[in-house]
Backbone as JSON Lines, residues from 0, in Angstrom:
{"i":0,"aa":"N","n":[106.63,98.33,100.11],"ca":[105.48,97.26,99.6],"c":[105.97,96.17,100.21]}
{"i":1,"aa":"R","n":[104.72,95.36,100.4],"ca":[104.85,93.73,100.98],"c":[105.74,93.04,100.62]}
{"i":2,"aa":"Y","n":[106.32,93.4,99.49],"ca":[107.31,92.26,98.85],"c":[108.81,92.62,98.91]}
{"i":3,"aa":"D","n":[108.86,93.73,99.38],"ca":[110.6,94.07,99.46],"c":[111.11,93.55,100.76]}
{"i":4,"aa":"A","n":[112.0,93.26,100.52],"ca":[113.08,92.61,101.68],"c":[112.98,93.45,103.0]}
{"i":5,"aa":"I","n":[113.42,93.15,103.97],"ca":[113.23,93.53,105.33],"c":[113.94,94.81,105.16]}
{"i":6,"aa":"D","n":[114.92,95.05,104.57],"ca":[115.83,96.58,104.74],"c":[115.48,97.33,103.62]}
{"i":7,"aa":"S","n":[114.94,96.97,102.77],"ca":[114.52,97.62,101.35],"c":[114.36,99.46,101.82]}
{"i":8,"aa":"L","n":[113.31,99.37,102.79],"ca":[112.48,100.38,103.19],"c":[113.53,101.57,103.86]}
{"i":9,"aa":"E","n":[114.34,100.85,104.27],"ca":[115.49,101.74,105.18],"c":[116.25,102.13,104.14]}
{"i":10,"aa":"L","n":[116.76,101.21,103.23],"ca":[117.86,101.29,102.19],"c":[117.23,102.51,101.49]}
{"i":11,"aa":"G","n":[116.13,102.4,100.91],"ca":[115.32,103.76,100.46],"c":[115.51,105.02,100.8]}
{"i":12,"aa":"Q","n":[115.05,105.08,102.28],"ca":[114.92,106.27,103.03],"c":[116.59,106.65,103.27]}
{"i":13,"aa":"A","n":[117.3,105.84,103.45],"ca":[118.57,106.3,103.72],"c":[119.17,106.91,102.49]}
{"i":14,"aa":"S","n":[119.19,106.46,101.31],"ca":[119.39,106.97,99.87],"c":[118.63,108.62,99.83]}
{"i":15,"aa":"E","n":[117.44,108.63,100.26],"ca":[116.66,109.78,99.96],"c":[117.37,110.7,101.05]}
{"i":16,"aa":"N","n":[117.7,110.46,102.24],"ca":[118.22,111.56,102.83],"c":[119.68,111.74,102.59]}
{"i":17,"aa":"S","n":[120.51,111.16,102.08],"ca":[121.5,111.55,101.44],"c":[121.57,112.22,100.31]}
{"i":18,"aa":"F","n":[120.54,111.87,99.38],"ca":[120.44,112.87,98.17],"c":[120.01,114.55,98.72]}
{"i":19,"aa":"E","n":[119.04,114.61,99.78],"ca":[118.55,115.79,100.36],"c":[119.99,116.71,100.98]}
{"i":20,"aa":"R","n":[120.65,116.1,101.52],"ca":[121.78,116.61,101.9],"c":[122.88,116.79,100.74]}
{"i":21,"aa":"V","n":[122.9,115.96,99.89],"ca":[124.16,116.38,98.74],"c":[123.81,117.83,97.77]}
{"i":22,"aa":"A","n":[121.9,117.3,97.35],"ca":[121.54,118.45,96.48],"c":[121.79,119.66,97.31]}
{"i":23,"aa":"G","n":[121.85,119.61,98.4],"ca":[122.07,121.2,99.28],"c":[123.28,121.63,99.14]}
{"i":24,"aa":"V","n":[124.27,120.56,99.16],"ca":[125.46,121.2,98.78],"c":[126.05,121.43,97.51]}
{"i":25,"aa":"H","n":[125.57,120.86,96.59],"ca":[125.3,121.62,95.58],"c":[124.7,122.72,94.82]}
{"i":26,"aa":"G","n":[124.07,123.52,95.89],"ca":[123.16,124.68,95.67],"c":[121.87,124.42,95.2]}
{"i":27,"aa":"W","n":[121.25,123.23,95.39],"ca":[119.73,122.87,94.78],"c":[118.99,123.06,96.57]}
{"i":28,"aa":"S","n":[118.12,123.77,96.5],"ca":[116.99,123.91,97.46],"c":[115.63,122.61,97.14]}
{"i":29,"aa":"V","n":[115.52,121.73,98.15],"ca":[115.01,120.48,98.08],"c":[113.48,120.68,98.98]}
{"i":30,"aa":"Q","n":[112.67,120.22,98.04],"ca":[111.1,119.98,98.9],"c":[110.62,118.67,98.75]}
{"i":31,"aa":"P","n":[110.34,117.9,99.88],"ca":[110.16,116.55,99.61],"c":[108.63,116.44,98.91]}
{"i":32,"aa":"A","n":[108.08,115.74,98.31],"ca":[106.81,115.45,97.54],"c":[105.95,114.95,98.96]}
{"i":33,"aa":"R","n":[104.91,115.24,98.58],"ca":[103.4,115.94,99.58],"c":[102.9,114.57,99.35]}
{"i":34,"aa":"G","n":[101.35,114.28,100.27],"ca":[100.76,113.41,100.23],"c":[100.9,111.8,99.25]}
{"i":35,"aa":"R","n":[100.69,111.5,98.19],"ca":[100.65,110.35,97.54],"c":[101.48,110.58,96.45]}
{"i":36,"aa":"H","n":[102.14,111.99,96.06],"ca":[103.03,112.32,94.96],"c":[104.23,111.07,95.0]}
{"i":37,"aa":"N","n":[104.57,110.59,95.87],"ca":[105.63,109.93,95.78],"c":[105.15,108.47,94.96]}
{"i":38,"aa":"I","n":[104.08,107.72,95.54],"ca":[103.47,106.48,95.24],"c":[102.91,106.45,94.14]}
{"i":39,"aa":"D","n":[102.14,107.72,93.67],"ca":[101.26,107.72,92.63],"c":[101.86,108.72,91.69]}
{"i":40,"aa":"E","n":[102.8,109.43,91.64],"ca":[103.43,110.1,90.5],"c":[105.04,109.63,90.46]}
{"i":41,"aa":"H","n":[105.45,109.18,91.35],"ca":[106.63,108.46,91.36],"c":[108.06,109.58,91.12]}
{"i":42,"aa":"W","n":[107.72,110.53,91.98],"ca":[108.87,111.47,92.37],"c":[109.15,111.79,93.88]}
{"i":43,"aa":"D","n":[110.12,111.97,94.46],"ca":[110.56,112.15,95.73],"c":[110.78,113.47,96.09]}
{"i":44,"aa":"Y","n":[111.24,114.45,95.23],"ca":[112.04,115.63,95.79],"c":[111.63,116.66,94.63]}
{"i":45,"aa":"D","n":[111.16,117.83,94.89],"ca":[110.74,119.06,94.15],"c":[112.48,119.88,94.2]}
{"i":46,"aa":"I","n":[113.42,119.7,93.26],"ca":[114.35,120.78,93.45],"c":[114.44,121.83,92.35]}
{"i":47,"aa":"S","n":[115.06,123.02,93.12],"ca":[115.06,124.19,92.18],"c":[116.41,124.7,92.8]}
{"i":48,"aa":"N","n":[116.94,125.33,91.76],"ca":[118.19,126.26,92.06],"c":[118.0,127.41,90.96]}
{"i":49,"aa":"G","n":[118.03,128.7,91.37],"ca":[117.29,129.61,90.61],"c":[116.2,129.53,89.93]}
{"i":50,"aa":"A","n":[116.05,129.57,88.32],"ca":[114.97,129.55,87.51],"c":[114.95,127.83,87.17]}
{"i":51,"aa":"Q","n":[115.86,126.9,87.43],"ca":[115.74,125.73,87.22],"c":[115.0,125.08,88.47]}
{"i":52,"aa":"R","n":[113.99,124.16,87.87],"ca":[113.42,123.35,89.11],"c":[112.74,122.24,88.15]}
{"i":53,"aa":"F","n":[112.82,120.82,89.08],"ca":[112.41,119.54,88.4],"c":[112.21,118.69,89.9]}
{"i":54,"aa":"K","n":[111.21,117.84,89.21],"ca":[110.77,116.57,90.04],"c":[111.9,115.65,90.13]}
{"i":55,"aa":"V","n":[112.3,114.84,91.12],"ca":[113.24,113.81,91.07],"c":[113.1,112.97,91.79]}
{"i":56,"aa":"D","n":[113.06,111.47,91.25],"ca":[112.76,110.49,92.04],"c":[114.33,109.52,92.13]}
{"i":57,"aa":"V","n":[114.53,109.54,93.31],"ca":[115.64,108.75,93.76],"c":[115.72,107.38,93.9]}
{"i":58,"aa":"K","n":[116.53,106.85,93.34],"ca":[116.71,105.2,93.44],"c":[117.95,105.18,94.15]}
{"i":59,"aa":"A","n":[117.82,104.35,95.23],"ca":[118.75,103.56,96.19],"c":[119.55,102.43,95.26]}
{"i":60,"aa":"M","n":[120.86,102.13,95.67],"ca":[121.47,101.32,95.27],"c":[120.92,100.12,95.54]}
{"i":61,"aa":"K","n":[120.83,99.14,94.52],"ca":[120.14,97.53,95.09],"c":[120.86,96.37,94.73]}
{"i":62,"aa":"R","n":[120.27,95.25,95.51],"ca":[120.98,94.08,95.28],"c":[120.74,93.35,94.01]}
{"i":63,"aa":"L","n":[121.25,92.75,93.27],"ca":[120.84,91.95,92.0],"c":[119.57,91.13,92.4]}
{"i":64,"aa":"H","n":[120.12,90.27,93.59],"ca":[119.01,89.15,94.09],"c":[118.58,89.34,95.48]}
{"i":65,"aa":"R","n":[117.18,89.39,95.83],"ca":[116.72,89.31,97.08],"c":[117.69,88.83,97.92]}
{"i":66,"aa":"G","n":[118.33,87.66,98.17],"ca":[118.9,87.04,99.03],"c":[120.72,87.56,99.23]}
{"i":67,"aa":"D","n":[120.84,88.4,98.26],"ca":[121.99,89.16,98.22],"c":[122.1,89.71,99.63]}
{"i":68,"aa":"A","n":[123.94,89.75,100.05],"ca":[124.08,90.46,101.17],"c":[124.32,91.87,101.15]}
{"i":69,"aa":"R","n":[124.85,92.19,100.19],"ca":[124.9,93.75,99.51],"c":[124.41,94.03,98.48]}
{"i":70,"aa":"V","n":[124.18,95.35,98.43],"ca":[123.8,96.23,97.24],"c":[124.97,96.33,96.35]}
{"i":71,"aa":"Q","n":[124.78,96.39,95.24],"ca":[126.09,96.39,94.3],"c":[126.08,97.8,93.37]}
{"i":72,"aa":"D","n":[126.81,98.19,92.67],"ca":[127.0,99.21,91.95],"c":[127.24,99.42,90.58]}
{"i":73,"aa":"E","n":[126.94,98.5,89.86],"ca":[127.16,98.34,88.5],"c":[125.89,98.15,87.72]}
{"i":74,"aa":"W","n":[125.0,97.61,88.3],"ca":[123.76,97.45,87.34],"c":[122.32,98.34,88.05]}
{"i":75,"aa":"A","n":[121.48,98.83,87.25],"ca":[120.34,99.44,87.57],"c":[119.24,98.44,87.53]}
{"i":76,"aa":"W","n":[118.61,98.65,88.55],"ca":[117.26,97.96,88.17],"c":[116.05,98.77,87.77]}
{"i":77,"aa":"I","n":[115.68,98.66,86.56],"ca":[114.46,99.82,86.12],"c":[113.17,99.08,85.66]}
{"i":78,"aa":"E","n":[112.27,100.04,86.55],"ca":[110.9,99.21,86.5],"c":[110.16,99.99,85.18]}
{"i":79,"aa":"L","n":[109.83,98.74,84.79],"ca":[108.77,98.83,83.48],"c":[107.47,98.74,83.58]}
{"i":80,"aa":"H","n":[107.14,98.4,84.54],"ca":[105.7,98.37,85.05],"c":[105.35,98.02,86.78]}
{"i":81,"aa":"G","n":[104.87,98.72,87.18],"ca":[104.65,98.53,88.8],"c":[104.06,97.55,89.14]}
{"i":82,"aa":"V","n":[103.81,96.91,90.57],"ca":[103.69,95.8,91.14],"c":[101.87,96.0,91.27]}
{"i":83,"aa":"R","n":[101.57,97.25,91.28],"ca":[99.77,97.47,91.05],"c":[99.47,97.13,89.59]}
{"i":84,"aa":"E","n":[98.34,96.62,89.38],"ca":[98.06,96.22,88.07],"c":[97.79,97.55,87.29]}
{"i":85,"aa":"Y","n":[97.11,98.61,87.67],"ca":[97.24,99.97,86.78],"c":[98.44,100.75,86.61]}
{"i":86,"aa":"D","n":[99.58,100.41,87.67],"ca":[100.54,101.12,87.56],"c":[101.92,100.84,86.7]}
{"i":87,"aa":"R","n":[102.23,101.94,85.81],"ca":[102.96,101.4,84.49],"c":[104.17,101.65,84.97]}
{"i":88,"aa":"G","n":[104.36,101.96,86.33],"ca":[105.71,102.12,86.86],"c":[106.66,103.62,86.91]}
{"i":89,"aa":"W","n":[107.62,103.61,87.61],"ca":[108.27,104.74,87.63],"c":[109.08,105.48,86.35]}
{"i":90,"aa":"L","n":[109.4,104.23,85.52],"ca":[110.12,104.96,84.24],"c":[108.9,105.56,83.03]}
{"i":91,"aa":"L","n":[108.08,104.91,82.96],"ca":[106.91,105.22,82.07],"c":[105.76,105.99,82.56]}
{"i":92,"aa":"D","n":[105.48,105.92,83.64],"ca":[104.15,106.4,84.28],"c":[104.58,107.35,85.28]}
{"i":93,"aa":"G","n":[105.95,107.54,85.72],"ca":[106.23,108.98,86.18],"c":[106.07,110.14,85.92]}
{"i":94,"aa":"K","n":[106.04,111.05,87.18],"ca":[106.04,112.57,86.6],"c":[107.23,113.32,86.61]}
{"i":95,"aa":"A","n":[108.14,111.93,87.41],"ca":[109.39,113.52,87.41],"c":[110.36,113.2,86.13]}
{"i":96,"aa":"E","n":[110.91,114.62,86.3],"ca":[111.99,114.75,85.06],"c":[113.33,113.91,85.37]}
{"i":97,"aa":"L","n":[113.8,114.3,86.43],"ca":[115.06,113.42,86.58],"c":[114.98,112.3,87.39]}
{"i":98,"aa":"I","n":[115.68,111.09,87.02],"ca":[115.94,110.11,88.21],"c":[117.35,110.27,88.56]}
{"i":99,"aa":"A","n":[117.72,109.9,89.92],"ca":[118.81,110.23,90.64],"c":[119.23,108.99,90.95]}
{"i":100,"aa":"F","n":[120.17,107.83,90.61],"ca":[120.77,107.09,90.71],"c":[121.94,107.12,91.68]}
{"i":101,"aa":"E","n":[121.26,106.45,92.88],"ca":[122.92,106.5,93.98],"c":[123.68,105.16,93.49]}
{"i":102,"aa":"R","n":[124.78,106.0,93.72],"ca":[126.01,105.05,93.26],"c":[126.91,105.37,94.71]}
{"i":103,"aa":"Q","n":[128.05,104.46,94.92],"ca":[128.63,104.26,96.05],"c":[129.3,105.84,96.42]}
{"i":104,"aa":"R","n":[129.85,106.53,95.52],"ca":[130.47,107.99,95.45],"c":[129.71,108.89,95.31]}
{"i":105,"aa":"S","n":[128.42,108.75,94.72],"ca":[127.87,110.02,93.89],"c":[126.31,109.53,93.53]}
{"i":106,"aa":"F","n":[125.52,110.59,93.14],"ca":[124.37,110.5,92.7],"c":[124.26,110.6,91.16]}
{"i":107,"aa":"L","n":[124.13,109.27,90.35],"ca":[124.04,109.93,89.22],"c":[122.51,110.53,88.16]}
{"i":108,"aa":"L","n":[122.57,111.78,87.89],"ca":[121.16,112.37,87.4],"c":[120.97,112.24,86.24]}
{"i":109,"aa":"V","n":[119.92,111.56,85.77],"ca":[119.74,111.38,83.99],"c":[117.97,111.6,84.11]}
{"i":110,"aa":"E","n":[118.1,112.31,82.67],"ca":[116.3,112.71,82.76],"c":[115.82,111.67,82.14]}
{"i":111,"aa":"R","n":[114.73,111.38,82.87],"ca":[113.73,110.27,82.83],"c":[113.32,109.71,81.26]}
{"i":112,"aa":"L","n":[112.81,111.04,80.28],"ca":[112.69,110.78,78.82],"c":[113.82,110.29,78.12]}
{"i":113,"aa":"K","n":[114.9,110.77,78.26],"ca":[116.17,110.05,77.77],"c":[116.57,108.62,78.18]}
{"i":114,"aa":"L","n":[116.28,108.42,79.47],"ca":[116.21,106.82,79.81],"c":[115.32,105.94,79.18]}
{"i":115,"aa":"I","n":[114.0,106.36,78.99],"ca":[113.14,105.6,78.1],"c":[113.73,105.43,77.06]}
{"i":116,"aa":"E","n":[113.93,106.16,76.44],"ca":[114.94,106.17,74.95],"c":[115.9,104.96,74.75]}
{"i":117,"aa":"L","n":[116.59,105.37,75.79],"ca":[117.85,104.3,76.04],"c":[117.24,102.77,76.25]}
{"i":118,"aa":"V","n":[116.23,102.44,77.1],"ca":[115.75,101.39,77.45],"c":[115.09,100.83,76.14]}
{"i":119,"aa":"K","n":[114.29,101.4,75.42],"ca":[113.68,101.36,74.33],"c":[114.86,100.41,73.27]}
{"i":120,"aa":"R","n":[116.02,101.29,73.36],"ca":[117.12,100.93,72.28],"c":[117.81,99.6,72.83]}
{"i":121,"aa":"V","n":[118.0,99.12,74.22],"ca":[118.89,98.46,74.53],"c":[117.94,97.15,75.35]}
{"i":122,"aa":"V","n":[116.84,97.08,75.78],"ca":[116.38,95.93,76.34],"c":[115.53,95.14,75.66]}
{"i":123,"aa":"Q","n":[115.68,94.1,75.21],"ca":[115.08,93.08,74.28],"c":[113.74,93.05,74.77]}
{"i":124,"aa":"R","n":[112.61,92.62,74.13],"ca":[111.13,92.27,74.32],"c":[111.04,90.82,74.77]}
{"i":125,"aa":"T","n":[112.16,90.42,75.4],"ca":[112.15,88.89,75.8],"c":[112.01,88.66,77.18]}
{"i":126,"aa":"Y","n":[111.14,88.17,77.56],"ca":[110.33,87.71,79.04],"c":[111.63,86.51,79.71]}
{"i":127,"aa":"V","n":[111.97,86.61,81.0],"ca":[112.54,85.92,81.76],"c":[111.93,85.85,82.79]}
{"i":128,"aa":"S","n":[112.28,84.89,83.74],"ca":[111.46,84.46,85.07],"c":[112.74,84.49,86.29]}
{"i":129,"aa":"S","n":[113.76,84.83,85.68],"ca":[115.08,84.91,86.49],"c":[115.57,85.67,86.91]}
{"i":130,"aa":"P","n":[115.92,86.47,87.73],"ca":[116.87,87.82,88.1],"c":[118.04,87.53,87.27]}
{"i":131,"aa":"N","n":[118.77,86.27,87.37],"ca":[120.12,86.07,86.83],"c":[119.99,86.1,85.27]}
{"i":132,"aa":"D","n":[118.9,86.29,84.58],"ca":[118.64,86.28,83.39],"c":[118.22,87.78,82.64]}
{"i":133,"aa":"A","n":[117.97,88.5,83.69],"ca":[117.36,90.06,83.68],"c":[118.05,91.19,82.81]}
{"i":134,"aa":"Q","n":[119.27,91.11,82.57],"ca":[120.14,91.74,82.01],"c":[119.61,92.1,80.31]}
{"i":135,"aa":"Y","n":[119.06,93.15,80.2],"ca":[118.66,93.95,78.88],"c":[117.95,92.87,78.4]}
{"i":136,"aa":"K","n":[116.5,92.19,79.38],"ca":[115.64,91.45,79.33],"c":[114.55,92.05,80.17]}
{"i":137,"aa":"V","n":[113.58,91.31,80.09],"ca":[112.31,91.97,80.92],"c":[111.97,90.56,81.58]}
{"i":138,"aa":"Y","n":[112.34,91.23,83.08],"ca":[112.04,89.99,84.15],"c":[110.67,90.23,84.64]}
{"i":139,"aa":"R","n":[109.89,88.99,85.04],"ca":[108.59,89.36,85.51],"c":[108.62,88.25,87.13]}
{"i":140,"aa":"R","n":[108.2,88.52,88.04],"ca":[108.05,87.77,89.19],"c":[107.06,87.11,89.18]}
{"i":141,"aa":"R","n":[107.01,86.0,89.64],"ca":[105.86,84.79,89.62],"c":[104.61,85.73,90.22]}
{"i":142,"aa":"G","n":[103.39,85.61,89.93],"ca":[102.23,86.19,90.93],"c":[102.54,87.54,91.06]}
{"i":143,"aa":"R","n":[103.22,88.55,90.47],"ca":[103.06,89.82,90.28],"c":[103.15,90.79,89.3]}
{"i":144,"aa":"N","n":[102.65,91.64,89.25],"ca":[102.42,92.59,88.21],"c":[103.74,93.21,87.47]}
{"i":145,"aa":"D","n":[104.51,93.49,88.04],"ca":[105.69,94.18,88.07],"c":[106.53,93.62,86.75]}
{"i":146,"aa":"K","n":[107.2,94.41,86.12],"ca":[108.22,93.94,84.84],"c":[109.44,95.04,85.09]}
{"i":147,"aa":"L","n":[110.31,94.48,85.36],"ca":[111.57,95.19,85.69],"c":[112.94,94.48,84.35]}
{"i":148,"aa":"T","n":[114.15,95.37,84.16],"ca":[115.31,94.95,83.7],"c":[116.34,95.35,84.53]}
{"i":149,"aa":"L","n":[117.47,94.85,83.9],"ca":[118.73,95.32,84.74],"c":[119.5,96.08,83.35]}
{"i":150,"aa":"V","n":[120.02,97.17,83.39],"ca":[120.75,98.03,82.62],"c":[122.13,98.14,83.13]}
{"i":151,"aa":"E","n":[123.18,98.11,82.64],"ca":[124.55,98.54,83.25],"c":[124.89,100.32,83.18]}
{"i":152,"aa":"F","n":[125.25,100.46,84.83],"ca":[125.51,101.98,84.83],"c":[126.53,102.68,83.94]}
{"i":153,"aa":"K","n":[127.28,101.75,83.01],"ca":[128.2,102.23,82.32],"c":[127.53,102.88,80.7]}
{"i":154,"aa":"I","n":[126.6,102.17,80.97],"ca":[125.86,102.62,79.61],"c":[124.92,103.96,80.11]}
{"i":155,"aa":"I","n":[124.28,103.83,81.23],"ca":[123.52,104.88,81.49],"c":[124.47,106.22,81.7]}
{"i":156,"aa":"E","n":[125.6,106.05,82.34],"ca":[126.33,106.96,82.67],"c":[126.73,108.18,81.36]}
{"i":157,"aa":"R","n":[126.22,107.3,80.17],"ca":[126.86,108.22,78.89],"c":[125.63,109.31,78.75]}
{"i":158,"aa":"M","n":[124.63,109.29,79.33],"ca":[123.66,110.08,79.22],"c":[123.44,110.95,80.31]}
{"i":159,"aa":"K","n":[124.38,110.79,81.35],"ca":[124.2,111.66,82.42],"c":[123.89,113.22,82.37]}
{"i":160,"aa":"W","n":[122.89,113.75,83.26],"ca":[122.28,115.2,83.17],"c":[123.36,115.7,84.02]}
{"i":161,"aa":"Q","n":[123.89,115.42,85.48],"ca":[124.63,115.61,86.25],"c":[125.35,114.34,87.02]}
{"i":162,"aa":"L","n":[126.31,114.58,87.77],"ca":[126.79,113.74,88.6],"c":[127.3,114.44,90.08]}
{"i":163,"aa":"W","n":[126.58,114.09,90.93],"ca":[126.78,115.03,91.89],"c":[127.71,114.05,93.07]}
{"i":164,"aa":"L","n":[129.03,114.33,93.49],"ca":[129.86,113.64,94.5],"c":[128.93,113.84,95.99]}
{"i":165,"aa":"K","n":[129.06,112.77,96.39],"ca":[128.82,112.81,97.88],"c":[129.61,113.54,98.84]}
């Protein structure tokens, strides 16, 4: 989207490419989303292994602040509302069954519905205007519709569905 940092699209695409390769190594068949599924339904891949089949939304590692030089591996940005006015975001409005968070050495896969329950338990309903204050609070960027929060991976890891090493 127009608000993303210059290399955000590239980071996301590289993460998705890595996920595709890693899923195959772990025995999963991978079909990318077609049409507007990625944008409107918030899923990137349909994966299958025997009778198991899931829609997956892949999340690249992110910076804590836009100006940071590097991505980090301790906190996950969770989208509670998308940038479009009618879009409730990938967590609440997504059709993915699994969220695959990219980490330095792995992909952490969690069930989206369980992640919703975790966020309801740990995130305060306090609104903040700076990413510095977004840890377990709702961050709103000026002039934007999105709502985001930061949750530590060490908490998300407790609810892992699977961990796929790269």
